[in-house]
Backbone as a printed PyTorch tensor [residue, N CA C, xyz], in Angstrom:
tensor([[[120.2400,  99.1200, 115.5930],
         [119.0670,  98.7360, 114.8160],
         [118.7120,  97.2770, 115.0640]],

        [[117.4370,  97.0270, 115.1450],
         [116.9430,  95.6600, 115.1930],
         [116.9070,  95.1170, 113.7760]],

        [[117.2420,  93.8630, 113.6320],
         [117.1950,  93.2450, 112.3050],
         [116.2190,  92.0850, 112.3210]],

        [[115.6110,  91.8270, 111.1860],
         [114.6810,  90.7180, 111.0100],
         [115.2760,  89.7330, 110.0170]],

        [[114.9360,  88.4740, 110.1880],
         [115.4500,  87.4270, 109.3030],
         [114.5810,  87.3290, 108.0640]],

        [[115.2270,  87.2400, 106.9160],
         [114.5400,  86.9960, 105.6550],
         [114.9890,  85.6200, 105.1750]],

        [[114.0330,  84.7210, 104.9400],
         [114.3640,  83.3580, 104.5150],
         [114.1050,  83.1710, 103.0350]],

        [[114.8570,  82.2480, 102.4340],
         [114.6690,  81.9370, 101.0190],
         [115.4900,  82.8470, 100.1280]],

        [[115.0060,  83.0800,  98.9360],
         [115.7260,  83.9080,  97.9830],
         [114.7650,  84.6850,  97.1130]],

        [[115.2950,  85.3220,  96.0950],
         [114.4700,  86.0730,  95.1570],
         [115.0240,  85.8720,  93.7510]],

        [[114.5290,  86.6170,  92.8020],
         [114.9130,  86.4090,  91.4040],
         [116.3640,  86.7580,  91.1140]],

        [[117.0500,  87.4810,  91.9970],
         [118.4630,  87.7920,  91.7770],
         [119.4020,  86.9680,  92.6620]],

        [[118.8430,  86.0710,  93.4810],
         [119.6550,  85.2240,  94.3520],
         [120.3220,  84.1300,  93.5260]],

        [[121.5620,  83.8440,  93.8190],
         [122.2600,  82.7570,  93.1250],
         [121.5090,  81.4500,  93.3410]],

        [[121.4670,  80.6170,  92.3170],
         [120.6660,  79.3880,  92.3550],
         [121.0490,  78.4690,  93.5090]],

        [[122.3020,  78.4480,  93.9020],
         [122.7060,  77.5700,  95.0100],
         [122.1750,  78.0530,  96.3580]],

        [[121.7000,  79.2970,  96.4300],
         [121.1830,  79.8490,  97.6800],
         [119.6600,  79.8480,  97.7600]],

        [[118.9750,  79.4610,  96.6870],
         [117.5130,  79.4770,  96.7060],
         [117.0140,  78.2260,  97.4210]],

        [[116.8850,  78.3530,  98.7180],
         [116.3950,  77.2720,  99.5700],
         [115.9320,  77.8930, 100.8740]],

        [[115.0640,  77.2150, 101.6010],
         [114.5130,  77.7860, 102.8290],
         [115.5430,  77.9400, 103.9300]],

        [[116.6560,  77.2320, 103.8390],
         [117.6990,  77.3570, 104.8550],
         [118.5230,  78.6350, 104.6930]],

        [[118.4440,  79.2780, 103.5280],
         [119.1880,  80.5150, 103.2820],
         [118.6160,  81.6300, 104.1490]],

        [[119.4780,  82.3890, 104.8010],
         [119.0540,  83.4910, 105.6610],
         [119.7630,  84.7780, 105.2500]],

        [[119.0330,  85.8610, 105.3550],
         [119.5920,  87.1860, 105.1730],
         [118.9750,  88.0530, 106.2630]],

        [[119.5860,  89.1580, 106.5870],
         [119.0950,  90.0000, 107.6680],
         [118.9330,  91.4230, 107.1720]],

        [[117.7750,  92.0230, 107.5080],
         [117.4880,  93.3850, 107.0810],
         [116.7830,  94.1220, 108.2050]],

        [[116.8900,  95.4400, 108.1800],
         [116.1690,  96.2370, 109.1650],
         [114.6890,  96.2580, 108.7880]],

        [[113.7870,  96.3300, 109.7820],
         [112.3450,  96.2720, 109.5060],
         [111.8260,  97.3960, 108.6110]],

        [[112.5060,  98.5330, 108.5690],
         [112.0300,  99.6580, 107.7650],
         [112.5070,  99.6180, 106.3130]],

        [[113.2800,  98.6370, 105.9510],
         [113.7980,  98.5430, 104.5770],
         [112.6900,  98.1220, 103.6140]],

        [[112.6160,  98.7960, 102.4770],
         [111.6350,  98.4870, 101.4350],
         [112.3570,  98.4200, 100.0970]],

        [[112.1380,  97.3440,  99.3520],
         [112.6850,  97.2390,  98.0020],
         [111.9600,  96.1340,  97.2470]],

        [[112.2960,  95.9360,  95.9850],
         [111.6170,  94.9450,  95.1520],
         [112.1130,  93.5260,  95.4070]],

        [[113.1400,  93.3610,  96.2180],
         [113.7150,  92.0430,  96.4480],
         [113.1120,  91.3230,  97.6450]],

        [[112.3540,  92.0170,  98.4700],
         [111.7720,  91.3950,  99.6570],
         [110.2570,  91.4670,  99.6050]],

        [[109.6050,  90.5360, 100.2820],
         [108.1550,  90.5420, 100.3400],
         [107.6090,  89.1350, 100.4780]],

        [[106.3010,  89.0400, 100.4540],
         [105.6110,  87.7660, 100.5850],
         [105.1450,  87.3310,  99.2060]],

        [[105.4850,  86.1220,  98.8120],
         [105.0860,  85.6160,  97.5010],
         [104.3010,  84.3200,  97.6610]],

        [[103.3130,  84.1550,  96.8330],
         [102.4980,  82.9440,  96.8760],
         [102.7570,  82.0920,  95.6390]],

        [[102.3600,  80.8400,  95.7260],
         [102.5500,  79.9130,  94.6230],
         [101.3140,  79.0240,  94.5150]],

        [[100.8150,  78.8310,  93.3230],
         [ 99.6690,  77.9560,  93.0930],
         [100.1460,  76.6880,  92.3990]],

        [[ 99.5370,  75.5750,  92.7600],
         [ 99.8890,  74.3010,  92.1330],
         [ 98.7940,  73.8290,  91.2240]]])
């Protein structure tokens, strides 16, 4: 299987890992509530 890099964290990630340097790897066909594109307004 090919894997894709997921950067950052989500609402269940430990606080010490919520940073852009954090990496996780998942297969492209994986779907769940923990991955996706999120936006932020200032």
